[in-house]
N, C-alpha and C positions, 0 to 999 in steps of 0.2 A: 843041132844049131840051139844057142840060146834065144830064151825069151826075154823080149824086153822088160826093163824094169816098171812093173806097173804104177800107178799115184790115182789114187779117188781124193775127188775135190768135193767137199759138200760146201754147199752155197744156201746161203738163208734169205729171203726178201721177204720186204714187212708189207705182206700181201697177201691174201688167202680169196678176197671176194671178187675181184676183178676179173672176170675170165677173159677181157682183152690185152691188160695186162700181163698174166703168166702166160695167153697166147705167144705174146710178141717174145717174153723172155726165153720161153721152150722154142721157138723158133731159132733164136740166136744161138742155141745148143745146138739144134739138129741142123744148122749150115756145116756145122764141123764132122756129124758122121758119115762114114762108118768111123774115122779117126779117133773122134769122143764119141763116146755112149753113154748117154743119159740112162741110169739103172734105177734111180727111184725118183718119187714125187711127192713127198708127204707133204699136204695140207692139216692147216688146224684151222679152222673159221674163230673158236672162240680167242685165239691165240691172234688170228687175224695174219696168220703166218706160214710161208711153204719152204721148204726144205728140199733141195735138188741133191742128187748124189751123182756126180761126172765118175767117168773114168777112162784113161788113155795109156798110153808110157807116158813118161814122163819128161815131155818136149815142148816146144813149140804148138803143135797145134792146142792140147789144152790149156795152155798158157790164153792162148787166143781164142778159144771157147769160152773161158773164166770171164775175159774183159768184157766180149760182145757180150754177154748175158747179163754182166754189171750193166753197160751200159745202155741194154733193151730195159732193165729195169729202173734204171735214173729215168729215162725218158716218160716212162708209164706210170710211176708210183710219184704221187705228191705227200710228204709226209704232214705237209698242213693240215690235212683232211684223214690222217689216219687215226684210228682207235682199236684198240686189241688188245686182251688181257696179260699181255707177252711183252716185256722191256727189250728195247730196241733203242739203237743208236742211230741209225741209218734207213735207207728205203733200203739198200742192201746192208743187213744189219752186222753178218759176220759170214767171212770166207777161212776155209782151211782146208789146207794139203797132206795127205794122208800117204805116205808110201805103205802098198800091198805086201811086201815083205819086210823082215825085221832086220836086213842091215844097217849097219849107223849111215855107211857111203850113201844108203836110201834115201835118210830123211836129210841128209847135206841136198840131195839134188832137188830134193820137193821144197826145202827151205830158198834154194835159189829159186825156184820157180815162182815161188811164194811172193818172194822181194822185187823178184821182176813184174809180177804182173801188179802188183801196188804200186811201183813205178809208173806204171803206163796207166793205171786208174786215177791215180794223185797226179798226174803232168797233163793227162790228156781229158781225162774226164772234169776234171777240178773237186775231188772230193779228198779231205782231208782220210788221211790211210796213215792205221795207226799198225806195227806189227807186232807180232809174239811169237813165244815160243820157240825154233829154231832158226826160223826166218830173223829175230829179233836179236843185235849182235849180244848182248846181254842175259838174252833167254825169257825177257818178261815174259810173266802169264798170263792170259787171256784173262782169268779173275782181277787180278792187278791193274789192268788198262782201265778194264769196266767199272771196277770201285772210283778211278781216279777221274774218270769222266760222267760217272751220277748213274749208271746204268741199273743200280739197285735199290735206288730210292724212289719207291713206290707209291703211287696216289694213293687216297685215302678209299677209294671206290675199286682200286683194283684192274684201271683202264688207262693206259698211257695213251695222252692226247698229241695232237701238235709237235711243236718244233722240240728235240728233245736237247737242244745245246744253247746256252748262250752264245753271242757273239764271239766273248772270248774264250779260246778252248782253254783248259787249266794244263793241259802238257802239250806240248810241240807234236803235230802229226810226224812220221817220220818219212812220208809223201804227200806231196799236195801243196793247197794254199791251208793258212796259218786260221782261217774262219769258214767255218761250213757255210753251207747253202741252207736255208729254211726248206726248201722242198727234199733236199737229200741229204742232209745230215751227216754223218761220217760211216767212216765203214773201218771193220778190226780185220785183219789179212794174219793168217798164221799157219804152220805147221810144225804140226806134232806127231806120236806114232799113234797109233789106232786108239779110237775113241769109241766108248758105246754108248748112244743115251738110249735113257730109259725114265718112263713114266707112271707111276703110281695113283690112280684115280682116288682123291678122299670122298666118301660119303659124309660130306657136311659141307655148311655154305659157311663155316667160320675160319674165313682164311688166315688170321693171326694165329690161331690154334695151329694149321697147319705149315705157316710160315716158323712158328717155333720146333716143329717134328723137324721138318727139312734143315734148322740149323744144328739139333741135335745130330742129325744123321750124319751130316758133311763134317769131312777132315777138319775145317777150321773150327767147327763147333766141337772139336774132340769126338766124333764119332767116327767112321771107317776110315781107313786111309786110302786115296787117292779119289775120293766121292767127292762131289760138290753137287748142291741141292736147291732149290727153290719152292717155294711153296707159291703158288699162281691160283688165283679164279681161272677155273675152268666151265663156262657156261653157267646156265643160274643156278643159283644154290647148291654151285660145287665146286670140288679146288683140286690139284693135283700135287704131287711134290714130283719135280721135273728133276732129273738127276744127270750128271756126266760121269761115266765111269772110265777116267784118266787110266787107269790100269787093270782092263776087266781080267788081265790073266790074276791079277791078284785078289783083285773084289768084283765079283762079277753079280747080275741079277737076281741071282737066287738068295745071298747074303742082304743086299739091298730088300729087297721083299721081307724077308723074315724079321729084318730090325723094323721096316715101317709098321708094318703089322705090329708089333709089340707095342711100338711108343704110339701109334695110333690109340691102342686101347688104354695106355694112360691116359690118353689126352681125351678119353671118351668120344670116339666115332671108329666107325668102319670105316675098310680102307678097302677096293678090288684088286684084280691081280692088275699086275703091272706092263706094260708093253713097249717094245722097240720101235724108235721111230724108223729105222732104216735095218738094211739088211746087214747080215753079218759081215767079218770082212771077207772067210772064205766063199762066203754064197755070191758076195759080188764077184768075186776073183772069177767063180764057175759060171757066174751069167755072160760076164764078159768075153769068156774065151765060147762058151756056146753060141755064144752070136755070130761070131768070125768064124766059129766051124761050118755054122749053119749057111752062111753067106760064100764063104769058099766051093761048099758043095753043090750051092744055086750057080754058081760063076765056071763048075765043072764041066 
């Protein structure tokens, strides 16, 4: 018997400090258990941000779980009172679907899921929603839409506060209204192959030096191919290089760590050992099937 095509969805909310808000978001996910499994929750207080990882087969239960979590987050989080060291565009800042196998047809399936979820969110929850990657008809990148929307315009003190966008959006959304709500902001949703998120702590309060390093390590700055990087404040007197590894089979964490260490020495500060913010693709698949095997044994 063929196994279903598994999909993963990573969903990032602009909140980590309100237990009530996070409880509401997680309860929305668990309403769809065991068809949809919440396999990871990564909270970062300095960023005031939580990333969730959901796994299911690429079907309507996953879509409903994602839309339910987004709705719960929008009800519980008000951007007007948000502050954190990580940039964001909305109360739910970023959602991305990834196939858990490498077939091209699998990416198309999750792209359709993302587009359908975006339509639900835009039309029913009234949030301007932007598509990227395979979910966008022209394959627009996440970085491109973020640049157009001002995501990388960092405040002088490194703390993002208040309403992220003006009343007039510079780019029309793919779904939802053309004007963002002050409390909700906008949402960016995509479908791509697997991405690893790898962050390297910097033992310095000089965020500008860390930003220079991040530019040098990123592909856009002439550094490592398929690597995106930002330098961000991360707690009192510290910072980190936050990296997206868009093709981890080509350029992985070890290569990123090595280059960050070399560039940090040139900049005059030390760095610590980096860390992943999520499990590996293989570990996520293993966790999903282990949970279902244990459930089947309990029911036998």
